[in-house]
N, C-alpha and C positions, 0 to 999 in steps of 0.2 A: 444454416444455423442448427438444423437437426434437433438434437435433444435439449437444446438450450431454450427453446420457445415452444409454446403450445397455442393453437387457435381455440377461441372460446366465443360462443354466441352470447352477446350482451344486449342490453337495451341502451340506446343512446338518445338522450333528450336534447332537442334543439328547437328553439322558438316554441316552447311549451308542447312539443309534439314528440312522441316516442316512436322509435323505429328499431327493429332488430338489426344488429351489426356484428360482423365477424371480426373480433379484435384479436390481437397477438399479445400474449403475456409471456414474460420471462419465467423460466422454471426456477424453483427454489428447492434444493435437495440437501439432505443431511450427509455429511462426510465424517465418519468416525475414524479417528487416528489411533492406531496401536503402536506403541514404541516398545520394542523388545518383548512382545507378547502381552504387554500391559495396556489396557484401555486408558487413553489419556484424555481425550476431549472429542466432542462432536461439534463440528462447524456447520452452519447453514450457508450454502454457497450456490453459485451458478455452476452447473456440472461440466466444467471443462478445465483443462490444465490442472488436474487434481494432484498430480505428483509435484508440480511446482508449488501449489498451495500448501501441500503437506510439508515440504522441505522449507519453504519460506516461513511458515508458522513455527516450525521446530527451531530454526535458527534464531528467529526473533525472540523466542522464549528461552533461549540458551541451552536447549537440549542437545543441539549439534553445533559445534564450533568450527570444525575443519572438515574439508572434503573427505579426508581419509577416515573420519569418524563414521561416515555413512557407508555401511556395508551393503545394504540392499533396501529397495523400496518396491512394493508391489501394490497396485491399486486395482480393486474390484469395482469398476464404475457402476455396474448394475446394482450391486448391493450397497454401494456408498461406503466402502471400507478401504482404508489405507494401512498397510503393514510396513513398518520401518524397523530395520535392524541396525543398531548402532554399536560400535566397538566401545564407546565411552558412555558410561552411565553418569549423568551429572546429578549428583545427590542434592546439591544446592538448588538447582533448577526445579527439581521435583518438589522440594519443600516450599519454594518461593512461588510456585506456579499459581497464577491468578491472585497474587498478593502484591500490592505495590503501596509504598508508604510515602507520605509527604512529611519531611522532617526539617529541622533547622539546618541551613547550609553554613559552610565555613566562611562567614563574612559576606555571603552573597544572598542571604535571605531564605532561599528555598532550594532544597535538594529533593529529588523526586524518585531516586532509584531504589529498586529492591536490590538484593545482593547480586542477582544475575545481571541486571541492567548495568550496574557499576563495572562489572567485569568485561562486558562486551560492547559498551559504547565506544565508537571510533571517532577520533578527532578529524574533521574534514580538512581538505587542502585549502589553506588560507590564500594561496596564490591563484586559485581558479576563478576566472571572471567570465561574465557574459554581458552582452550589450542589450540595451533597451529594445532595439528592433529584433534581435534574436529571440528574446522572450515573447514578444508579440507574435512573431512569425510561427514559433513553435506551438503556441496555444491555438492559433488559427488552424494550423494543420491538424493538431490534436483533436479538435472538435469534429473535423471532417472524417477522422478515422474511427469515430465512436459508432460503429455500425449497429450494434445491439441496442444502444440507447436510442438511436434514430428510429429503430423498428418498434421498440416497446416502451421507451421512456422510463424503464424500471431498473436501470443499473448505474453504477458508478464506473468511471474509467480512470486508469492510471497509465503513465508512459515513462519509460526511461529514455532520456535523450542526450545527445551531444549538443553542442551549440548550434548545429546545423540541421539535425534530423532526429526523428524518433527511431529508436532501436528496437524497443519492445513495447507493445501496447496490450493491455489486458483489461477486461471488463468483468464486473461481478456485482451481485446484489449488494455486497458490502464493500465499502471503500477500503477497509482494512484488508479484506481478501484480495482485492485487485493489486494492492501494493505487495502483499505476501507472495502472490503469483510471480511478480517481477523479481522479488528478492530470491525466490526459489530458483528461478531460471538463472539468475546471476551467480548464485552459489554453485549450481551444477556445472555451469560453463566457465566458472572462475573469471567473471567479467570484472575488470578494474572499474571502480565506481567513484574515485576521488575527483574525476574530471567529468562528471555527469550531473544531470539535473532530473528531478522527478516532477512530473506534472500530474495533477489530480483534479477530478471534477468536483470533489466534495469538500466539505469543511475540513480545515486543518486543525485537528484536535491534538491534545497532549499525547494521546496514544499513537497517533500517526507520526507525530514528531519523534517519539522514541524509536519507532520502526525505522525512520529515515536515519536517525543518529546511529543505530546499530548497523545499518548498511554502509555508513561512511560517506553518504551523499551530503554535499554542502549547500545545495540550493533546492528549495521546493516552491512550486508555483501552482496556484489554483484560480479557477474562475470564482470561487467562493471565498469565504472569510476564514481567518484563523481565530482560535479562541485566545483569550488573554494569557491563559496558562501556557498554551503552546508557544506563544511569543516569548514569554519568560524563559521557557526551556531553551528555545532557539538562541536567545542572547547568551545564555550560559554555555551552550554547547558549540557555539560558533557557526550556526546554520542561518543562512539567508532565507527569510520568509517573504514571499510575494503573494498578494491576494488580489481578488477582483480584477484579474487580467481579462479585460473586455475591450474589443476594438483597439484603440490606440492609447489606452491608459491602464495603469495598475497602481496598487499601493505597495509600498516597500516598508516592512515592519522591523527588520533586524539585519544587522551586518550589511549596510548599504555599499560598503567598499567593494563588493564583488560585482556590482552592476555599474556599467559606464555608458555614456552617450557617445555615439559615433559622430 
């Protein structure tokens, strides 16, 4: 685990008695991203897969759209700095960064995009389906692969999966970061996502839903719950939301046509 964890002496109370104990804590480090020599943002993250995190964040926010836009990426892990050179400067993304609006939708009640969101949301494959037992099996294996969580209890996990297996698993102190790391790897390797599913250990918020929509993934499943707004977004965007996947059960919140019983 190297630089992702640190041992620390603590006091542990049990049965009203205190004892010293060597605990293992996950590291939290800042990563400052520079785009074309301009400081853009500082993220707090688990210090691994930093190039993936940088690229995933930039694609999610609309700063980079195509692989050929990315000229160079250089990460200084010790200093927590990432330098990205892009051929394309997205003026709209710069002006809209960190601003998102909820406005009246066209006959659907709620629309949630900023200008960049509207341009890069991808419609998922309506024909992609997954079985009940495949969902349960993927989540069971996903939990077994969360090594950093088992050691520290202090991170979120995310995985990109086919119907049969996990392809990419990432862990981070932030559930958004874990998904951005996967998105960055997929962008760099040009991985086709319409027939994939995202698993996450954390709550499915509206922001997580937007990240999934921008990736073009049609199914997201979690051990935890979605928010009401996330489900509203999912219904409008054509994304299947599955929550509380535990043991042999789960809840299905939107677009149930993608899930079938064998």
